[in-house]
C-alpha positions as CSV (number, residue, x, y, z in Angstrom):
1,X,-46.5,38.6,78.4
2,X,-45.3,41.6,80.4
3,X,-43.8,41.5,83.8
4,X,-46.7,43.7,85.1
5,X,-49.3,41.1,83.9
6,X,-47.4,38.3,85.6
7,X,-47.2,40.4,88.9
8,X,-51.0,41.1,88.7
9,X,-51.8,37.5,88.0
10,X,-49.6,36.4,91.0
11,X,-51.2,38.9,93.3
12,X,-54.7,38.0,92.2
13,X,-54.0,34.2,92.7
14,X,-52.5,34.8,96.1
15,X,-55.5,37.0,97.3
16,X,-57.9,34.3,96.0
17,X,-56.1,31.5,97.8
18,X,-56.2,33.6,101.0
19,X,-59.9,34.2,100.6
20,X,-60.7,30.5,100.3
21,X,-58.4,29.8,103.3
22,X,-60.3,32.4,105.3
23,X,-63.6,30.8,104.3
24,X,-62.3,27.4,105.5
25,X,-61.1,28.8,108.8
26,X,-64.3,30.7,109.4
27,X,-66.3,27.6,108.6
28,X,-64.7,25.5,111.3
29,X,-67.7,26.0,113.5
30,X,-69.7,23.9,111.0
31,X,-67.4,20.9,111.5
32,X,-70.2,18.8,112.8
33,X,-71.2,15.4,111.4
34,X,-74.4,15.1,109.4
35,X,-77.0,14.2,110.4
36,X,-75.8,13.3,113.9
37,X,-74.4,16.7,114.8
38,X,-71.3,15.4,116.6
39,X,-68.3,17.8,116.8
40,X,-65.1,16.8,114.9
41,X,-61.7,18.5,114.9
42,X,-60.5,17.9,111.3
43,X,-61.7,18.9,107.9
44,X,-61.4,15.5,106.2
45,X,-60.7,14.5,102.6
46,X,-64.1,15.6,101.1
47,X,-63.8,19.1,102.4
48,X,-60.2,19.2,101.3
49,X,-61.1,18.2,97.7
50,X,-63.8,20.8,97.6
51,X,-61.4,23.5,98.8
52,X,-58.9,22.3,96.1
53,X,-61.5,22.8,93.5
54,X,-62.3,26.3,94.8
55,X,-58.6,27.2,95.0
56,X,-58.1,26.2,91.4
57,X,-60.7,28.7,90.0
58,X,-58.3,31.6,89.8
59,X,-55.4,29.6,88.1
60,X,-57.9,28.1,85.7
61,X,-59.2,31.5,84.7
62,X,-55.7,33.0,84.4
63,X,-54.6,30.2,82.0
64,X,-57.5,31.3,79.7
65,X,-57.3,35.0,80.2
66,X,-53.6,35.7,80.0
67,X,-52.0,36.3,76.5
68,X,-50.1,33.1,76.3
69,X,-48.3,32.0,73.1
70,X,-50.3,30.1,70.6
71,X,-52.7,27.5,72.0
72,X,-50.8,27.2,75.3
73,X,-53.7,28.7,77.2
74,X,-56.1,26.2,75.6
75,X,-53.8,23.3,76.4
76,X,-53.3,24.4,80.0
77,X,-57.0,25.0,80.5
78,X,-57.9,21.5,79.2
79,X,-55.2,19.7,81.2
80,X,-56.3,21.4,84.4
81,X,-60.0,21.7,83.9
82,X,-60.8,18.1,83.1
83,X,-59.2,16.5,86.2
84,X,-60.5,19.2,88.5
85,X,-64.1,18.8,87.2
86,X,-64.0,15.1,88.1
87,X,-63.4,16.1,91.7
88,X,-67.1,17.2,91.8
89,X,-68.0,13.5,91.7
90,X,-65.0,12.2,93.7
91,X,-65.5,14.3,96.8
92,X,-69.1,13.2,97.1
93,X,-68.2,9.5,96.7
94,X,-65.4,9.8,99.4
95,X,-67.8,11.7,101.7
96,X,-70.4,8.9,101.5
97,X,-68.1,5.9,101.6
98,X,-65.2,7.2,103.8
99,X,-66.5,10.3,105.4
100,X,-66.9,12.5,107.2
101,X,-70.2,14.0,106.1
102,X,-70.2,17.4,107.7
103,X,-72.4,20.5,107.8
104,X,-69.5,22.4,106.4
105,X,-69.3,20.1,103.4
106,X,-73.0,20.5,102.8
107,X,-72.5,24.3,102.6
108,X,-69.2,24.3,100.8
109,X,-70.0,21.8,98.1
110,X,-72.7,23.8,96.3
111,X,-70.7,27.0,96.6
112,X,-67.6,25.2,95.3
113,X,-69.6,23.8,92.3
114,X,-70.9,27.3,91.5
115,X,-67.5,28.9,91.6
116,X,-65.7,26.2,89.6
117,X,-68.2,25.6,86.8
118,X,-68.9,29.4,86.4
119,X,-65.2,30.0,86.2
120,X,-64.7,27.1,83.8
121,X,-67.5,28.4,81.6
122,X,-65.9,31.9,81.3
123,X,-62.5,30.3,80.7
124,X,-63.9,27.9,78.1
125,X,-65.4,30.8,76.2
126,X,-62.1,32.7,76.4
127,X,-60.2,29.8,74.8
128,X,-62.9,29.2,72.2
129,X,-64.5,26.0,73.6
130,X,-67.9,27.5,74.4
131,X,-70.0,30.1,72.6
132,X,-70.6,33.1,74.8
133,X,-74.4,32.5,75.0
134,X,-73.8,29.0,76.3
135,X,-71.2,30.4,78.8
136,X,-73.8,32.8,80.0
137,X,-76.4,30.0,80.4
138,X,-74.0,27.9,82.5
139,X,-73.0,30.9,84.6
140,X,-76.6,31.6,85.3
141,X,-77.3,28.0,86.3
142,X,-74.5,28.0,88.9
143,X,-74.2,31.6,90.1
144,X,-78.0,32.3,90.0
145,X,-78.9,30.1,93.0
146,X,-75.8,31.3,94.9
147,X,-76.8,35.0,94.5
148,X,-80.4,34.2,95.3
149,X,-79.5,32.6,98.7
150,X,-79.5,35.9,100.7
151,X,-82.9,36.8,99.2
152,X,-84.3,33.4,100.3
153,X,-82.8,33.8,103.8
154,X,-84.3,37.3,104.1
155,X,-87.6,35.7,103.3
156,X,-87.1,33.4,106.3
157,X,-87.1,30.3,104.1
158,X,-84.8,27.5,104.9
159,X,-84.8,25.0,102.0
160,X,-82.7,21.9,102.6
161,X,-79.1,22.0,101.2
162,X,-78.9,19.0,99.0
163,X,-78.2,18.0,95.4
164,X,-81.3,17.4,93.3
165,X,-81.9,14.8,90.6
166,X,-82.3,17.5,87.9
167,X,-79.3,19.4,89.3
168,X,-77.1,16.3,88.9
169,X,-78.5,15.7,85.4
170,X,-77.7,19.2,84.4
171,X,-74.2,19.0,85.7
172,X,-73.6,15.8,83.8
173,X,-75.0,17.5,80.7
174,X,-72.7,20.5,81.2
175,X,-69.7,18.1,81.6
176,X,-70.5,16.2,78.3
177,X,-71.0,19.5,76.4
178,X,-67.6,20.8,77.7
179,X,-65.9,17.5,76.7
180,X,-67.4,17.3,73.2
181,X,-66.8,20.9,72.4
182,X,-63.2,20.7,73.6
183,X,-62.6,18.1,70.9
184,X,-64.4,20.1,68.3
185,X,-62.2,23.1,69.2
186,X,-59.1,20.9,69.1
187,X,-60.1,19.7,65.6
188,X,-60.8,23.4,64.6
189,X,-64.4,22.4,64.0
190,X,-67.6,24.5,64.1
191,X,-67.9,25.2,67.8
192,X,-70.8,27.6,67.5
193,X,-72.9,25.1,65.4
194,X,-72.2,22.1,67.6
195,X,-72.8,24.3,70.7
196,X,-76.3,25.0,69.5
197,X,-77.0,21.4,68.6
198,X,-75.8,20.1,72.0
199,X,-76.2,23.0,74.3
200,X,-79.9,23.8,73.7
201,X,-81.3,20.2,74.4
202,X,-78.7,19.1,76.9
203,X,-77.9,22.1,79.0
204,X,-81.1,24.1,78.4
205,X,-83.4,21.0,78.5
206,X,-82.1,20.0,81.9
207,X,-81.9,23.6,83.2
208,X,-85.6,24.3,83.0
209,X,-86.8,21.5,85.2
210,X,-83.9,22.1,87.6
211,X,-85.0,25.8,88.1
212,X,-88.6,24.7,88.4
213,X,-87.7,22.2,91.1
214,X,-85.5,24.7,92.9
215,X,-88.4,27.2,93.0
216,X,-90.8,24.6,94.2
217,X,-88.4,23.6,97.0
218,X,-88.0,27.2,98.1
219,X,-91.8,27.7,98.2
220,X,-92.3,24.6,100.2
221,X,-89.5,25.3,102.6
222,X,-90.4,26.0,106.2
223,X,-90.6,29.6,107.4
224,X,-88.5,30.3,110.5
């Protein structure tokens, strides 16, 4: 790997970290407990774990995209991606049991999920874990609602920011498909075939009701 590629990767990672830090600082006005609305002066563990997951997106992508020797990129991606994906469940548990539940966390958590899982999908495709069609499906699932948010707001709709049952089921399905295909790739098995067998019913089968429920919630949201 050339010195120029290393420099560009370092600059890209630094800029990404600065961007996430800027979002956190700018979101300090949302450090209010939910649903009470009381003002607090600290971010707390849940928001910190969400930020950590967002910060990890660029390094995770670089491990897959850079021309590393042999299967080093694959090994790094797996060793980083698995533990970081578990933070999606851990930050929610800590928020509910330890706290604080904040308005900032309710805004950051869906955005952090979208960034992380979309980045993980692209990285997974680059290291040969996911077929590209399945990568596109996962990116659509997470980035689509994020990109649609400004359109919804311009329509003066304010749907409640909360995880849905089908959204959780889809995330669990995505996690299992990632995990199984990682082992298929490790064993040099037929990733594309197994991707179809698992991806269509698990990811696609839970994505359709998730999107339908999302559209329903937007339509029923109050107009302000």
